[in-house]
C-alpha positions in Angstrom: 0.1 0.5 0.0 1.6 3.4 -1.1 2.0 5.7 1.7 -1.1 8.3 2.4 -0.8 11.7 1.2 -1.8 12.6 4.9 1.5 11.3 6.5 3.3 14.1 4.1 5.1 16.8 6.1 3.4 20.2 5.8 4.4 22.5 3.5 4.9 25.2 6.4 5.8 28.4 4.1 2.6 27.9 2.3 1.0 28.0 5.9 2.9 30.9 6.9 1.7 32.3 3.4 -2.1 31.6 4.1 -1.7 32.6 7.8 -0.2 36.1 6.3 -3.2 36.5 4.0 -5.9 36.0 6.6 -4.1 38.5 8.6 -4.2 41.0 5.7 -8.0 40.3 5.1 -8.2 41.6 8.5 -6.7 44.9 8.0 -3.0 44.4 9.1 -0.3 45.5 7.1 1.9 42.3 5.8 5.3 42.2 4.1 5.4 39.3 1.8 9.2 38.0 2.3 8.0 34.2 2.2 7.0 33.1 -1.1 9.1 32.3 -4.1 6.7 33.8 -6.7 8.3 36.8 -9.1 6.0 40.1 -8.7 6.7 41.2 -11.6 3.6 41.1 -14.5 4.2 38.0 -17.2 5.9 40.0 -20.0 3.4 41.6 -22.2 4.5 39.4 -25.3 4.0 36.6 -23.8 0.5 37.6 -22.7 -0.3 38.8 -26.3 0.8 35.6 -27.5 -1.8 33.6 -25.3 -4.7 36.2 -26.1 -3.7 35.2 -29.9 -4.0 31.7 -29.3 -7.2 32.1 -27.6 -8.4 34.1 -30.1 -7.6 31.4 -32.6 -9.6 28.7 -30.7 -6.3 26.9 -29.6 -8.5 25.8 -26.6 -8.7 21.9 -26.9 -6.6 19.0 -26.0 -3.1 18.8 -27.2 -0.9 15.9 -27.7 0.1 14.3 -24.1 3.9 15.3 -25.2 2.8 18.8 -25.7 2.5 21.1 -28.6 5.9 20.1 -31.3 6.6 23.9 -31.8 6.8 24.2 -28.0 9.1 21.2 -27.5 11.3 22.9 -30.6 11.7 25.8 -28.7 12.8 24.1 -25.5 15.4 22.1 -27.5 16.7 25.3 -29.5 16.8 27.3 -25.7 19.0 24.3 -24.3 21.3 24.7 -27.4 21.8 28.5 -27.4 22.5 28.6 -23.4 24.4 25.5 -23.1 25.4 24.1 -26.4 23.9 20.6 -25.9 21.8 19.0 -28.6 18.4 17.7 -27.4 16.0 15.9 -29.8 12.1 17.4 -29.3 11.2 13.5 -28.8 13.0 13.6 -25.6 10.9 16.7 -24.1 7.6 16.4 -22.4 5.8 19.5 -21.6 4.0 19.5 -18.4 1.2 21.5 -16.4 4.3 23.2 -14.4 7.5 21.9 -12.8 5.6 20.0 -10.0 3.8 17.8 -12.1 7.1 17.4 -13.9 8.6 16.0 -10.7 5.7 13.6 -10.1 5.7 12.2 -13.5 9.6 11.6 -13.8 9.9 10.0 -10.3 7.3 7.9 -11.0 8.4 6.6 -14.4 11.8 6.1 -12.9 11.3 4.6 -9.0 10.1 1.6 -7.5 9.3 0.7 -3.9 12.4 0.9 -1.9 14.6 2.7 -4.2 16.8 5.3 -2.9 17.2 8.9 -3.7 19.9 11.4 -2.8 19.2 14.5 -1.5 21.0 17.9 -0.4 19.9 18.9 3.1 18.8 21.3 3.1 16.8 20.9 -0.2 13.3 22.0 -1.7 10.8 21.3 0.8 8.8 19.3 -1.5 11.4 17.0 -2.8 10.9 14.1 0.1 7.4 14.1 -0.4 7.2 13.1 -3.8 9.2 10.3 -3.2 7.5 9.0 0.1 4.5 9.4 -2.1 6.0 6.4 -3.8 7.3 4.4 -1.5 10.8 5.5 -2.3 13.5 6.5 0.4 14.8 10.0 0.2 18.8 9.5 1.6 20.1 13.1 3.1 23.5 14.6 2.3 24.2 17.1 5.1 25.5 20.3 3.7 28.0 22.8 5.0 28.3 26.5 4.3 32.0 25.9 3.3 30.3 24.1 0.2 27.7 26.6 -0.7 25.3 24.2 1.0 25.6 22.0 -2.1 26.0 18.5 -2.1 29.6 17.2 -3.2 30.5 14.1 -4.9 32.7 13.0 -2.1 29.9 13.7 0.3 27.4 11.6 -2.1 29.6 8.6 -3.1 29.6 7.2 0.1 25.8 7.0 0.1 25.6 5.3 -3.1 24.6 1.7 -2.8 22.9 -0.9 -5.0 19.7 0.4 -4.4 20.2 4.1 -5.2 18.2 5.2 -8.2 18.9 8.9 -8.5 20.7 11.8 -7.2 18.8 15.3 -7.2 20.8 18.6 -7.9 19.2 22.1 -7.7 21.7 24.8 -8.9 20.9 27.8 -8.3 19.3 26.2 -5.1 15.9 26.7 -3.3 16.3 27.8 -0.5 20.1 29.1 -0.5 20.1 30.5 -3.8 23.9 29.2 -4.2 25.2 27.5 -7.1 27.1 24.2 -7.6 30.5 24.5 -9.2 30.8 23.1 -12.5 33.5 20.6 -11.5 31.7 19.3 -8.9 28.3 18.9 -11.2 30.7 17.0 -13.8 31.7 14.7 -11.0 28.2 14.0 -9.4 27.0 13.1 -13.2 30.0 10.7 -13.2 29.1 8.7 -10.4 26.6 6.8 -11.7 23.1 6.9 -10.6 20.5 8.9 -12.6 21.0 12.7 -12.0 17.5 14.6 -11.7 18.5 18.3 -12.3 15.9 20.6 -11.1 16.7 23.7 -13.2 13.8 25.9 -12.4 16.1 28.9 -11.0 18.2 28.8 -14.5 18.8 32.4 -16.1 18.2 33.8 -12.5 22.0 33.9 -11.7 23.6 37.3 -10.8 27.5 35.9 -10.3 28.9 33.3 -12.3 27.1 30.8 -14.3 24.8 27.7 -14.1 25.6 24.4 -15.4 23.1 22.0 -16.5 23.5 18.6 -15.9 23.0 17.8 -19.9 26.3 19.5 -20.4 28.0 16.2 -18.6 25.8 13.3 -19.5 22.6 12.6 -21.8 21.2 10.3 -19.1 20.1 13.1 -17.0 16.6 14.0 -16.1 16.1 17.5 -16.4 13.3 19.7 -14.5 12.4 23.2 -15.6 9.5 25.6 -16.5 8.5 28.8 -17.0 7.2 30.4 -13.5 10.4 31.9 -12.2 12.3 33.3 -15.1 9.3 34.4 -17.0 7.0 35.3 -14.3 4.6 33.0 -15.0 3.4 30.7 -11.5 0.3 31.1 -12.1 0.2 29.9 -16.1 1.4 26.2 -15.0 3.8 25.5 -17.7 6.9 23.1 -17.3 8.6 20.7 -19.0 11.1 17.3 -18.5 13.9 16.4 -21.1 14.7 12.9 -20.3 16.4 9.8 -21.9 14.7 8.3 -24.7 13.6 4.9 -22.9 11.4 7.1 -20.3 9.3 9.0 -22.9 6.6 6.6 -23.7 6.3 5.6 -19.8 6.0 9.1 -18.8 3.7 9.9 -22.0 1.0 7.0 -20.6 1.4 8.5 -17.2 0.7 12.1 -18.3 -2.1 10.9 -20.6 -3.9 9.4 -17.2 -2.8 11.6 -14.8 -3.2 15.1 -16.7 -4.4 14.5 -20.2 -2.1 17.1 -22.0 -1.0 20.4 -20.7 -3.3 23.6 -21.5 -3.2 24.6 -25.6 -3.1 28.2 -25.3 -0.5 28.4 -22.6 2.0 26.5 -24.7 1.7 29.2 -27.4 2.6 31.5 -24.6 5.4 29.4 -23.5 6.9 29.5 -27.2 6.9 33.2 -27.0 8.8 33.4 -23.9 11.3 30.9 -25.3 12.0 33.2 -28.4 10.5 36.7 -27.6 10.8 37.5 -23.9 14.9 37.2 -23.2 15.1 40.6 -23.1 12.1 40.8 -20.7 13.7 38.4 -18.7 17.2 40.3 -18.3 15.2 43.4 -16.9 13.8 41.4 -14.1 17.1 39.3 -13.4 18.6 42.9 -13.3 16.0 44.2 -10.7 16.2 40.9 -8.8 19.8 41.3 -8.5 19.6 45.2 -7.1 16.9 43.8 -4.4 19.8 41.1 -3.7 22.2 43.5 -3.0 19.8 45.5 -0.8 18.9 43.1 1.2 22.2 41.5 2.1 23.2 45.2 2.8 20.1 45.3 5.2 20.7 42.1 6.7 24.4 43.2 7.6 23.4 46.3 9.1 20.7 44.3 11.5 23.5 41.7 12.4 21.9 38.7 10.9 24.4 35.5 9.8 24.1 35.3 6.0 26.8 32.3 6.2 26.8 32.1 1.7 25.7 34.9 0.0 23.3 33.7 -2.9 24.6 34.1 -6.3 21.4 32.8 -7.9 17.2 32.4 -7.3 15.9 35.2 -5.0 16.5 33.8 -1.5 18.7 34.4 1.3 19.4 31.9 3.7 19.8 33.3 7.2 21.4 31.8 10.4 19.0 32.3 13.4 20.1 30.0 15.7 21.2 33.0 18.7 17.6 33.5 19.2 16.9 29.6 20.2 13.6 28.7 18.9 12.7 26.4 16.1 11.9 28.3 12.7 8.5 27.7 12.4 7.9 29.2 15.9 10.2 32.1 15.4 8.8 32.9 12.0 5.2 33.0 13.4 6.5 35.1 16.4 7.9 37.8 13.6 4.5 37.5 11.5 2.6 38.2 14.7 4.5 41.1 16.0 5.7 42.4 13.0 3.5 41.6 10.3 6.6 40.5 7.8 6.5 36.6 6.6 9.4 34.8 6.4 9.7 30.9 5.3 10.7 28.7 8.2 13.8 26.7 7.4 12.6 23.3 8.8 10.7 23.3 5.6 14.1 22.6 3.9 15.5 19.6 6.0 16.7 18.9 9.4 19.8 21.5 8.8 17.6 24.5 8.5 15.9 23.9 12.1 17.1 27.4 13.1 17.0 29.4 9.6 14.9 31.5 8.2 14.6 32.0 4.3 13.6 35.3 3.0 12.5 36.1 -0.6 13.5 39.3 -2.3 10.7 38.6 -5.0 9.5 42.1 -3.7 9.9 45.9 -4.8 12.7 47.3 -2.7 10.5 49.8 -1.1 8.8 46.6 0.5 11.8 45.0 1.2 13.2 47.9 2.7 9.9 48.5 5.0 10.5 44.7 6.1 13.8 44.9 7.0 13.0 48.2 9.2 10.4 46.1 11.0 12.4 42.8 11.3 15.6 45.0 12.6 13.4 46.6 15.2 12.4 43.1 16.4 15.7 41.5 16.6 16.8 44.6 18.3 14.6 43.9 21.0 14.9 40.3 21.3 18.6 40.4 21.4 18.4 42.7 24.8 15.9 40.4 26.3 
């Protein structure tokens, strides 16, 4: 019998967000620094492409693999950014990156298979695995490693039942990048590398690497939510080895039928026409990143690793003694600033908070003012 979904860990950041929205509806002034969602509007060329597709009647089922034109655009995107050649036949379009994860893990895993994850990690990875009766194996990371797994740290955890290694660079919750040589070494360890590349393009220092640069056997999870400000559009994709395509196609037919027709046309516009819009958003995110790091330094909160990608800062709050969920809730209640509890992201996050700078500089500044006063009072207790 499969593990019941009620046994999964709650997604605490969503619960904080829901509490914050309830407080907001009651008239409280809330600064949202908890959610990993761009605050920018979707670029106009994408919106116009969706409107055009709707007017032209693109409101029906598509192929369960997704529109060929969009799969070709994804292949072009990966060739242009990483110099890799991917056949559109290996690409499956999904209704967001979360369904992509579900489809990929369902196709790959059997009961008891072990999957290696970093600690900290994106909150939902273990729950996908537990739902499939697979076994997450956590590799504790250190600030000296930029909170990224190393090949040497992973190699000791590999055994005959290890099916996959999940990597995420730029990473949620830390915003850190994996070094290129480390990515290469992990891809050479043997188990399939599942590379969550949803934050690719959101990089401010250095350059991200795709696992496909080092192996054709990688499974790539990506989407449009973060780089193109399309969270509500629910559009993602998989790039998989050829032997998985038919299995994933059948799963998609049964679970989701197909991705939304007109949204896929918008995805084509995103990849082919919205690069300049994305670059402007990335520049704004970088301004916010530098601003929030400066303010956190002034407050005296410890940021063990300066983020170089995504839109998160991973803050060590161990000096205050509380677990991160209790601390985040107290900050929300007393200041109206919503932050993500680090315990969402693994045992190592028990005393960390994740701050999202996907908000305006004005709102971030107000949030830092409130947080600074809270910290000053609590340090004096």
